[in-house]
Steps between C-alpha positions, in 0.01 A plus 500: 500500500510359856277781628238433232507127573473564873203734448335240284547228763350736763193573291443121441544432872262784595240363252542154637447632861199686393344193338558291821370764733223633275358168392312426823212666669545838666310429835686702768844535340462861384743639752742224450516555131599865557776395734627238254500748224694752707748230620545389139557857384760546768665182406518606139630845592777353713588254228521785246730702731722197562541422128604856444765508772632137489715353229392148391763314728414699801127436433568130466688487831220684674257245374697213623522678840130536493472124456708434814391785730206719402547751780864573406410552130213734594732697731762534225235599244368768746845643549576506119167673428565754766848569360355535164218742606748717683718518194804327661526243220652650181528174300363155513604294801736215404522164657809594700329812631207282598739266685652806690156602605415149617820486701419840663150382594634175637761689701244735638267202590788329672580818709137534605488133604826545713360801662194298609711211622507437873806335641493338848843468673496256784757593763666232691475596868634332815178300535398303197254207461779305317721517808247283697562203265875489575448433871344160447 
């Protein structure tokens, strides 16, 4: 029942977008319309895959993540789709599994940031600029 409702909402949204985009003149926007259609088709394909591999609680959490940080949600979606296409997912991803994936991605990001961090250690030598102030 949820899949049929989701499909109905998608069709309505697609019809709405076609009305908005197709209502105006077609001056020089022929190439842009093709790109928009491809982008829309890709978005729908991704959404269909995600609805198949995520349970409702996980999909809700991913939606909330998208509101906060679009790039993180896209990265997680890409990883989930890759796992699904390679056959590594045997069942729907639960919210707890999604949390584990998020923690793993956050940990990898933290490690990459630490690898790029430059640390300056100032060595105190016999001659220091601060020593000149003590002689006054």
